[in-house]
Every structure is written in structure tokens, then in C-alpha cells.
NULUM-527878 format. One record per residue: residue number from 1; residue in one letter; y, z, x of N, C-alpha, C in turn. Coordinates in steps of 0.1 Angstrom, whole numbers, m for minus. Each point is the difference from the previous one (the first is absolute). Example, Ala and Ser with C-alpha at 12.3 -4.5 7.8 and 13.67 -1.06 7.14 Angstrom:
BEGIN
{atom 1, a, {m57, 78, 132}, {12, 0, m9}, {12, 0, 9}}
{atom 2, s, {11, m7, m4}, {11, 0, 9}, {11, 8, m8}}
***
This chain:
BEGIN
{atom 1, m, {62, m115, 360}, {m17, m2, 5}, {m4, m12, m4}}
{atom 2, c, {3, m6, m15}, {m7, m8, m6}, {6, m14, 7}}
{atom 3, a, {16, m2, 4}, {7, m10, 6}, {m10, 0, 11}}
{atom 4, k, {0, 11, 8}, {m4, m7, 12}, {m16, m2, 1}}
{atom 5, v, {m7, 2, m8}, {m17, 0, m1}, {3, m15, m5}}
{atom 6, a, {8, m8, m7}, {2, m15, m4}, {2, m7, 9}}
{atom 7, r, {10, 6, 10}, {5, m11, 11}, {m11, 3, 10}}
{atom 8, f, {m5, 8, 4}, {m10, m1, 11}, {m14, m10, m4}}
{atom 9, y, {m3, 4, m11}, {m11, m7, m2}, {m1, m13, m12}}
{atom 10, s, {15, m3, m1}, {5, m11, m9}, {m10, m1, m11}}
{atom 11, w, {3, 11, m7}, {m6, m1, m12}, {13, 1, m13}}
{atom 12, t, {m4, m4, m11}, {13, 0, m12}, {m1, 14, m6}}
{atom 13, h, {6, 3, m7}, {2, 9, m9}, {m10, 3, m10}}
{atom 14, n, {m3, m11, m6}, {m16, 1, m7}, {m12, 3, 7}}
{atom 15, d, {m2, m6, 14}, {m8, 9, 8}, {0, 12, 3}}
{atom 16, i, {12, 5, 1}, {1, 16, 3}, {m2, 6, m13}}
{atom 17, s, {4, m3, m9}, {m2, 6, m15}, {m14, 5, m5}}
{atom 18, e, {m8, m12, 10}, {m15, 1, m7}, {m10, 10, 7}}
{atom 19, l, {9, 4, 14}, {m8, 11, 7}, {2, 11, m5}}
{atom 20, a, {m11, 9, 3}, {0, 15, m4}, {12, 8, 13}}
{atom 21, y, {5, 9, m6}, {10, 7, 9}, {m7, 7, 16}}
{atom 22, i, {m12, 5, m2}, {m6, 4, 11}, {m4, m11, 8}}
{atom 23, d, {0, m13, 0}, {m3, m14, 4}, {12, m4, 3}}
{atom 24, l, {13, m1, m6}, {12, m3, 5}, {3, 10, 9}}
{atom 25, l, {m2, 12, 1}, {4, 7, 12}, {m5, 0, 10}}
{atom 26, t, {m17, m4, m1}, {m8, m2, 14}, {5, m10, 6}}
{atom 27, y, {6, m15, m5}, {6, m9, 1}, {10, 2, 10}}
{atom 28, y, {10, 8, m7}, {13, 5, 6}, {2, 7, 10}}
{atom 29, k, {m13, 9, 5}, {m3, 8, 8}, {m1, m9, 16}}
{atom 30, a, {m10, m9, m6}, {m6, m7, 10}, {11, m12, 10}}
{atom 31, i, {9, m1, m7}, {11, m11, 4}, {5, 5, 13}}
{atom 32, d, {0, 14, 4}, {8, 4, 12}, {m11, m2, 8}}
{atom 33, n, {m12, 3, 2}, {m11, m3, 2}, {m2, m13, 11}}
{atom 34, i, {0, m9, m13}, {m3, m15, 5}, {13, m4, 7}}
{atom 35, e, {13, 5, m2}, {8, m6, 6}, {2, 6, 18}}
{atom 36, a, {m4, 13, m3}, {m1, 3, 14}, {m12, m6, 11}}
{atom 37, q, {m11, m4, m9}, {m12, m5, 5}, {6, m17, 9}}
{atom 38, e, {8, m4, m10}, {8, m15, 3}, {11, 1, 12}}
{atom 39, m, {5, 15, m2}, {10, m1, 14}, {m7, 0, 14}}
{atom 40, l, {m11, 10, m5}, {m4, 2, 15}, {m8, m13, 7}}
{atom 41, i, {m6, m9, m11}, {m7, m10, 2}, {13, m10, 7}}
{atom 42, k, {13, m1, m6}, {9, m7, 7}, {3, 2, 14}}
{atom 43, m, {1, 15, 2}, {4, 5, 13}, {m10, m7, 10}}
{atom 44, q, {m14, 3, m3}, {m9, m5, 7}, {2, m16, 2}}
{atom 45, i, {m1, m5, m9}, {4, m17, 3}, {13, m3, 9}}
{atom 46, s, {8, 10, 0}, {14, m3, 6}, {m2, 1, 15}}
{atom 47, d, {m9, 10, 4}, {m8, 5, 15}, {m13, m8, 2}}
{atom 48, y, {m2, m9, m8}, {m12, m8, 2}, {3, m11, 17}}
{atom 49, p, {10, m4, m4}, {1, m9, 16}, {4, 9, 15}}
{atom 50, q, {2, 11, m2}, {m3, 12, 11}, {m12, 4, 1}}
{atom 51, m, {m10, m3, m7}, {m11, 11, m2}, {m10, m7, 11}}
{atom 52, k, {m11, 9, 6}, {m7, m6, 11}, {m12, m9, m12}}
{atom 53, a, {m7, m5, 5}, {m9, m12, m3}, {m13, 15, m10}}
{atom 54, n, {m5, 6, 4}, {m5, 8, m5}, {2, 6, m13}}
{atom 55, s, {12, 6, m1}, {10, 5, m11}, {3, m10, m9}}
{atom 56, r, {4, m12, 5}, {0, m12, m13}, {m9, m1, m5}}
{atom 57, s, {m12, m4, 7}, {m14, 1, m9}, {m5, 8, m6}}
{atom 58, k, {3, 13, 2}, {m5, 14, m10}, {10, 0, m14}}
{atom 59, m, {11, m5, 5}, {14, 2, m13}, {m7, m14, m8}}
{atom 60, h, {m3, m13, 3}, {m6, m9, m4}, {m9, 4, m9}}
{atom 61, r, {m11, 1, 7}, {m12, 8, m8}, {4, 8, m11}}
{atom 62, k, {6, 13, 2}, {3, 12, m13}, {8, m10, m9}}
{atom 63, l, {12, m7, 1}, {6, m8, m10}, {m10, m13, m7}}
{atom 64, s, {m7, m2, 7}, {m11, m12, m9}, {m10, 12, m8}}
{atom 65, q, {m5, 7, 6}, {m8, 11, m6}, {7, 8, m16}}
{atom 66, m, {15, 0, 5}, {6, 6, m14}, {0, m14, m6}}
{atom 67, a, {2, m8, 1}, {2, m17, m8}, {m13, 0, m8}}
{atom 68, n, {m10, 1, 6}, {m13, m6, m4}, {m12, 12, 3}}
{atom 69, p, {0, 11, m7}, {m9, 13, 3}, {m14, 0, m2}}
{atom 70, i, {m1, m12, m8}, {m18, m6, m4}, {m6, m4, 9}}
{atom 71, k, {11, m10, 8}, {m5, m10, 12}, {m4, 9, 10}}
{atom 72, f, {2, 10, 5}, {m2, 8, 11}, {m9, 10, m1}}
{atom 73, e, {m14, 2, 5}, {m8, 8, 2}, {m7, 2, 16}}
{atom 74, e, {1, 16, 2}, {m1, 2, 12}, {m18, m1, 2}}
{atom 75, k, {m5, m8, 6}, {m12, 1, 0}, {m5, m11, 14}}
{atom 76, v, {m11, 5, 5}, {m4, m9, 16}, {m11, m9, m7}}
{atom 77, v, {m1, m14, 3}, {m6, m7, m4}, {m8, m8, 15}}
{atom 78, t, {m11, 2, m4}, {m13, m8, 11}, {5, m14, m2}}
{atom 79, s, {m7, m7, 10}, {0, m13, 4}, {m9, m5, m14}}
{atom 80, e, {m14, 6, m2}, {m11, m10, m8}, {13, 4, m15}}
{atom 81, e, {4, 10, m4}, {9, 4, m12}, {12, m12, m3}}
{atom 82, m, {7, m3, 14}, {8, m8, 1}, {m6, m14, m7}}
{atom 83, a, {m10, m5, 9}, {m7, m11, m2}, {m5, m3, m14}}
{atom 84, k, {m3, 12, m7}, {m4, 0, m15}, {12, m3, m6}}
{atom 85, m, {10, 8, 2}, {16, m4, m10}, {3, m16, 4}}
{atom 86, l, {m6, m4, 8}, {7, m13, 4}, {m9, m10, m5}}
{atom 87, g, {m12, 4, m5}, {m8, m9, m3}, {m12, m6, 10}}
{atom 88, a, {3, 2, 10}, {m4, m5, 12}, {m14, 9, 3}}
{atom 89, s, {m13, m10, 5}, {m14, 6, 4}, {1, 2, 15}}
{atom 90, l, {m7, 11, 5}, {m1, 0, 13}, {m12, m5, 4}}
***
């Protein structure tokens, strides 16, 4: 278990020895989930050239949100609010 965690996260033996056992177990159990998510993304990317434009846009947005979760907020913005954000006066 320690070897797999060290290899996956690129940690040293000292890094792992400082972890509590419960934390080590949590990181170990997360490896399969992370690898499965990465495989699904790779499969989607391999299908990308054959996708319709709408599907490509959805996939790009989903991956962008995963990569930058804080930057994306679903909110309707009025013209006045947009002008304020941009520092323009109406």
C-alpha cells in the first residue's frame, strides 16, 4: 500500500511516514477513483474529433470547471451589472 501511494503521489518514504494511518488509507482508497476519472476523460478526449459541436462545447466547459472550480459561477448578469463589472458608465 505504501509503495503504491508513494508512486502515485510522488511522495518519499519520509512523507508517508509522517501521515496518520487513517490519512494514508484515505489517500490509498482515492487512487482508484482518480485513475478511473482520468481514464474516462481520456476516453472522452479520444472521441472529441467525432463529437458534434454542442457535445464538444459541453465537454470543454465541464473539463474547464473541473480544472478551475472557483472561476465558474452560474449567474444571470444584467447589462447594467456587466457594465459595472467592466467599469463602464451608462
